[in-house]
N, C-alpha and C positions, 0 to 999 in steps of 0.2 A: 265358232272355232274354225270352221272350214271356209269362212269368207275370204276372198282373195285380198292380198295386200298389193298396193301399187308403189313401185319405186319411182318417185316423181322426178323426172329429168327432162322436162319440156317434151320435145318431139321424140326423145328416146326413152320415154317412160315405158314401163312394162309391168305386167302382173306377175305376182307369185301366187300360185294356186296350191291349195292344201286339201288333203283328204287321205283316208286310209288306203285307197287304191284309185289312182288317176289314169289307169290304163286306157279307159275309153276316151278320156279327154285328150291324152297324147295322140291316140289314134285319130281322133277327129281333127286335130291340128295337122297331122301328116296328110290326111285325106284332103283337107282344105288347100294345103300347099300344092299337092299333086294335081288337084282339079284346076288350079290356076296355072298349071304347066311348069311348076317349080320343082326341080330335082331335090331329093332329100337323101342324105347319107347319115350313117350312124357311126359314132366313135365310142368304143367301150373297151373294157379290159377282159383278160381271161377269166378272172373270178366272177365278174358279173355275167359274162356269157355262159359260164358253167352253172351258176346258181339261179339265174333269173332268165333262163332260156325261154320258158313258156311266156313270161311277161314280155320279153323282147319280141317274140314272134307275134304276139297279139298287137303290140304297138307299131311294129315296123316291118311286117312281113312284106317281102319284095324289095326293100330298100338295101342298097349296098352297105355292108358293115365292115369297119376296120377294127380289128381286135389287137390291142396292145398288151405287152407283158404287164402284169400287176406289179405295183411298187413305185416308190419315189424315183428310182433310176429312170423311169420312163419319161420324166420331165427333163428331156435332154435334147441337144441339137440333133443327134442322129435320129431319134424317134420323130422329132418335128419334121425332119427332111423326108422320112418315110411317109408320114401322114400327108404332107403336101403333095408328094408324088401320087399318093392314092387319090387325093381330091382331083388332081389333074387327070389321072387315068380314068376317073369316073366322068370326065368331060363336064364338070360343073361350070355353069356360067354365073354371072353376078346375081341372078335371081335365086340361086340355090340356097339351101339351108342345111346346117349341120346340127345334129342332135348329140349332145354329150351325155352319155349314160354311164355314170360311175361316181367315184369319189372325187376328192379335190384334185388329184393328179390328172385324171381324165378331163375334168372341167377346165383346168388351167391350160392343158396342152391343146385340147380341141378348140377352146376359145381363142388361143393365140394363133392357131392355124387358120381359124375363120377370120381373124383380124388381118392376117397376112395375105391370104390367098386372094388374088385379084384385087388387092388393096382393101379387102373387107367384104365379107358376106355375112348373112344372118346366121345366128346360132341360137339354140335353145338348151337349157340345162334341165336334166332329169337326174338329180342327185340320188345316190343309193346308199350313202353313208351318213351318219349323224353329223360328222364334221362338215361335209359338203352341204347338208341341208341347212345348218344354222349359220354357215359362214361363207365358204368359198364359192358357192353357186350364186350368191347375191353380190352385186356391186361392180361387176365388169372388170375385175383385175384378172388378167390372164398372163401366162408366162411359163418360162422354163428355168432350170437351174444351170449354173456354170460351175466348173471346179472352183472358181474364185468365190462363189457365194450363192445363196438361195435367191431365186426369183430376180436375178440381175438382168434378165432379158424378158421383155414382155410388152404388153400394150393394154391400155384401157379400152375395152370393147364390150359394151353392154349387151347381154342377151336380149332376145325378143320376148322371152317368157321363161318362167321357172315352174316346174311341176314337182311338188313335194308330196310323195306318197309315203306316209309313215309306216305302212304295212311292209315296205321293202326292208325295214330294219330287222324284221323277224329272223332273217337268215344271216345277219351281220355277226361276225365273230366277236366275242366279248371284249377282246383287246381293242378292236376297231371301235366298238361302241364307247369304251372308256376314253379312247383318244378324242372322239367327238365331244365328250363331256368337258374336256379342257376348254373348248371354245364356248361352251354353255356357261361354265364357271367364269370365264373371262368376261362374258357379257354382263353377268351380275356384278362383277368387281368394278367394271369401268363405268357402269351407268344405271344399275338396277339393284340397289341394296336389298329390297324385298325378295327378289329372285335368289340372291345369294343366301339370304336367311332361310328361304324355303329349302334350298339344297342342303343347308346345314342341318335342318330338322329331319329331313328324310332324303337319303340319296336316291337319285333318279335311276331307274332301270328301264330296260327295253319294254317291260310289261307295266310300267307305271301308267295309271290312267291320265296323269298330268302331262305325259310326254308330248302329245300333239300340241297342247297349249303352250308348253315351254318352247317348242320349236318355233311356233308362230311368234312368240314373244321375242325371241332372239333375232328373228328375221326383221321384226318391226324396229328393234333397236338399230340394227345395221342399216336398214333402209332409210331411216331418218338421218343418220350420220352421213351416208353416201349422198343423199339428196342435198345436204348442206355443203359438201366439200368433195365432189366426185373425184377429182384428180389429186387429192391430198396436197393442196396448195396453201391451206390456211397457215398463217404465221404461227398460230398456237392452237392446240387442240385439234378439232376437226377429225378428218378421217384417220389421221395418225394415231388417234386413241385406240383404234382397233388393233394396233400393233402391241398392245400391252403384253409383256412377256416374250415378244417375238424377237427382239434384238438378242437377248440371251439365247432363246430357243433356236433361232436360225444358225447362230454360231455353233451350238451343240450339234445340230444336224450336219453342218458342213465338216466340222473337225472329226466327228465320229465316223463319217462316211454315210452318205444318204442311204436310208433303209435300215440302219442299225436301230434308230429310234423312229417310231411313227411320228408324224408331224405333231399330233396332239400330245404325245408323250414329251417331246422336246419342249413344247409350249408350256406344259405343266411344270417342268423344272424351271423354265423361264419365268413363270408366274411366281414361283417360290423365290427366285432370285430377285425379281422386281419388287416383291413384298419386302424383302430384306433391305433392298436399296431404299425403298420408301421409309423404312424404319430408321435407317442410318441418316436420312435427310430430316428426320424429326416429324414425319407425318403420321406414321403408324406406331402403335404401342406393340410391345413384344407379344402381348396376348392376341392381338389382331393378326400378326404374322402366323402365330400358332393356329388360329382359327382357319386361316386360308389354307395352310398346309394340311390341316385335318380334313377339310372338305375335299381337297384333291386326293388325299389318300383313301378317303371313304368311297371315292368313285374309281378306285383301282388304278390311280395314276402315280407315277414316281415324283418325288420332290428332291431327289438327289441322283446324281449320275450313277449308273450301274457299275461303271469302271472309271477310274480317273482319266481325265483328259488334260493335256498340257495347257497351262494358263496362257502362255505366250501365243499359242495358236488360236485359242478362243478369243483373246483380245484382238489379234490381227483380223480374225473373221468378223468380229463385231465392228471393227473400223472400216470394213468394206460394206457395211450395211447400207441399204437404200436411204435410211433416215439420216445419214451424214449430211450436214449442210455447212458449206464453207469450211470443210475440214473438221467440223465439230460434231461429235456424236451426240444425238439427242435420245433421251429415254422417255418412255411413258411411265409415269410414277403414279402411285395412289396417294392422293391427299387424304382420302378416307375410303373405307369400303363402300363402293358405289359411286366414287368420284375420282376420275383419272384426269391427269394433265400431262402435257409434254414439257420437258425441261432439259435445257442444255447447260453447259458450264459445270458439269458434275466432275468432281475430283476423280481422276483415273484410279486412285488408290481405293476409293469406295467400290468402284466396279470390280476391281481385282478381288477385294474382300468378299464380295457377293458371289463371284465365280468360285472362289475357294470354298465358301460355305456350302455350295451345292456339289462339291467334289472335285474341283479342278486342282491340279498340282503344279 
């Protein structure tokens, strides 16, 4: 269970390490870099700094630390500018390395700063949330949000290593754990029907003995997809499959205002909408849509908007999604539970209906 996984990308391959507590392994990596004369800096947020201060000191004592505000709003141009100024103020050269310690927001922001500073320096991921462990820390997608849409600015920049300590989840708020479960459920839906069935039989909690194995399983699914289509260029399928539920979800995040819904909460509603779209296209039965929504609800996730959002604004936001090709919006749909596919040419009215069914007006 604690055996490392490798994301296989030729000379940019890197290990994902697993364990209940990888403090010593992170410290060893920091010491090795320092012994080679390479500067190390740490990027984290206020919540991690407050709740994981002891672990941070053990891993990075002596290294400069940049602490960002917690929340999705941190993935912004102003915060990116401040972080880049911090890196420059620390007098980093091209041999330096950044350690991103936090959830998906910190990983995306720090990774993009590392990709941009001096045209690219090394970085490592130390995810502290379930969502970051199973999804955003793996695969090298980095970036920030714009008012126009989610993740519209960024770069593909692979980390040099990922350290996943499941023990860090003990202090994670229940809402944040649930948000991470949206990405776990997504993994089962897009390519692992037995995983989905297991979640259906028994909801996963932070205390579940199966949790470390499930985290590793999700990382393995993503690593295989990323190795086959690193930059999401496949004409069909490929890395785009990881966006199941995200076209709907990203639109919800943008229109509601970043931070109203956690990313995983918006993705959960997006998964419900994607299931309904798949049903309308003739792939899923009504009972399968109900099963998907039941699993989401059993893990404390929403399947409807908490308050209505304007349909026109949601459609406009979806139209600015990164998955638009030649002016055509493509969706990830479920041909069956455990089998996802990309599909374009979908009647706009079907998309409108699905947005309405999850609470748009």
